[in-house]
C-alpha positions as CSV (number, residue, x, y, z in Angstrom):
1,M,77.1,81.8,116.0
2,T,79.4,84.7,116.9
3,A,78.6,86.3,119.4
4,P,77.4,90.2,119.5
5,Q,79.8,92.7,119.4
6,P,80.1,95.6,121.8
7,E,78.6,98.8,119.9
8,G,81.6,100.9,119.4
9,T,83.6,98.0,117.7
10,E,84.5,97.7,114.2
11,A,81.7,95.6,113.1
12,T,78.9,97.9,114.0
13,K,80.4,101.2,113.3
14,S,78.3,103.0,110.7
15,P,80.2,103.7,107.2
16,G,82.3,106.8,107.6
17,I,84.9,108.4,105.5
18,E,89.0,107.2,104.2
19,Y,91.4,109.8,102.8
20,F,92.9,108.9,99.6
21,P,96.0,108.9,99.9
22,K,95.9,108.1,103.7
23,S,98.6,110.7,104.8
24,K,96.1,113.4,103.0
25,P,99.0,115.4,101.2
26,W,96.4,118.8,101.0
27,R,95.6,121.8,103.7
28,M,92.7,123.8,103.0
29,A,94.2,127.5,102.8
30,D,92.6,130.6,102.0
31,G,89.6,129.0,101.2
32,A,91.4,126.9,98.9
33,L,92.9,123.1,98.8
34,H,96.4,123.3,98.5
35,L,98.1,120.0,97.7
36,L,101.5,119.1,99.4
37,G,103.8,118.4,97.2
38,M,107.9,118.8,97.2
39,R,110.5,121.3,95.8
40,C,113.9,120.6,94.6
41,P,116.0,123.1,96.3
42,H,119.2,122.8,94.0
43,C,116.6,123.1,90.4
44,G,113.2,124.7,91.4
45,A,111.2,121.6,90.1
46,K,108.3,120.6,91.7
47,A,106.4,117.6,92.1
48,F,103.7,116.0,93.6
49,P,103.1,113.6,95.2
50,A,106.6,114.2,97.1
51,R,109.3,112.9,96.3
52,S,112.7,111.9,98.1
53,V,114.6,112.1,94.7
54,C,114.2,115.0,92.2
55,H,112.3,114.0,88.7
56,A,114.1,116.5,87.0
57,C,117.4,116.8,87.8
58,G,118.2,113.3,89.7
59,R,119.2,115.3,93.5
60,D,118.7,113.4,96.4
61,D,119.3,115.7,99.2
62,G,117.5,118.5,100.6
63,M,114.0,118.3,99.1
64,E,112.1,120.6,100.5
65,T,107.8,120.4,101.2
66,V,105.8,123.4,99.4
67,E,102.4,124.2,98.9
68,L,101.2,123.4,95.5
69,V,98.7,126.4,93.9
70,P,94.7,125.2,93.7
71,T,94.8,126.4,90.0
72,G,95.6,124.9,86.7
73,T,94.4,124.0,83.0
74,L,93.4,121.0,81.6
75,Y,95.6,119.5,79.6
76,S,93.3,115.9,78.4
77,F,90.6,114.1,79.6
78,A,88.4,111.0,79.2
79,E,85.3,109.8,80.9
80,I,85.6,106.5,81.7
81,H,82.5,104.3,81.5
82,A,83.8,100.9,83.0
83,A,85.1,101.5,86.3
84,P,86.3,99.3,89.6
85,K,84.1,98.7,92.0
86,G,82.8,101.8,93.9
87,F,83.1,104.2,91.1
88,P,80.2,105.3,89.6
89,T,80.2,105.8,86.5
90,P,80.4,107.5,84.1
91,Y,83.2,109.5,85.7
92,V,86.0,111.8,83.9
93,I,90.0,111.8,84.9
94,G,92.4,114.5,83.3
95,F,95.9,115.9,83.7
96,V,96.2,119.1,84.9
97,D,98.8,121.3,84.4
98,L,98.6,123.3,88.0
99,D,100.2,127.4,86.7
100,D,103.3,126.3,89.2
101,G,104.1,124.1,86.5
102,V,103.4,120.5,88.2
103,R,101.1,118.1,86.0
104,L,99.1,115.9,87.9
105,L,96.2,113.7,87.4
106,G,93.4,113.5,89.0
107,Q,89.5,113.2,89.1
108,V,87.4,115.7,87.2
109,E,83.7,116.8,88.5
110,H,81.9,117.5,85.2
111,R,81.1,115.1,82.4
112,A,82.8,115.2,79.4
113,A,80.5,116.8,77.2
114,E,80.7,119.4,79.2
115,L,84.6,119.9,79.7
116,G,87.2,121.5,77.1
117,M,90.7,121.5,76.3
118,D,92.4,124.2,78.0
119,E,89.5,124.5,80.5
120,K,90.4,126.8,83.5
121,V,90.6,124.0,86.7
122,Q,90.5,124.7,90.1
123,L,91.3,121.8,93.5
124,V,88.5,120.5,95.3
125,E,87.9,118.4,98.2
126,G,85.4,115.5,96.7
127,V,83.4,111.6,97.3
128,I,85.6,109.5,94.1
129,R,84.1,106.3,94.9
130,T,82.4,104.5,97.3
131,R,83.4,100.7,99.4
132,G,81.0,98.1,99.6
133,D,80.9,98.9,103.8
134,G,79.3,102.2,102.5
135,T,82.7,104.1,103.2
136,K,83.2,107.4,101.1
137,V,86.6,107.6,100.1
138,V,87.8,111.0,99.7
139,S,90.4,112.5,97.8
140,Y,91.3,115.9,95.3
141,K,89.5,116.2,92.7
142,F,89.0,118.6,90.4
143,R,86.0,121.5,89.2
144,R,86.2,124.1,86.5
145,R,86.3,127.3,87.6
146,S,84.2,130.1,87.6
147,S,85.1,132.8,86.1
């Protein structure tokens, strides 16, 4: 038999929030969510997530942290019906071309039947899955931009 755990220890904490990735590479600015990516000072290429080597020119020095724009266009998407544990189904993932040229993958907050190619979207923060202990996993995702 195990001894009761004191209040406030890991064993008795209620489920909380966890960020993915844990580094939480985004911030709110001017009422919008902005991802923190990188910009190569040599060729100007931007990327997310930030990396130490430029994907465009191969340089590995001087990469700058840059705030990416929070808006973009849905390039392609798929609705997922068989998902890993904790992901509610169905859900949509999509490739989005941010307005500053970075293409990235993320969840989209709408059903596939409600979306179309070239749909204008914006970055938002939201729950992407729930762990078995009830912990909500929060990350960036996309939502259709209101006209």
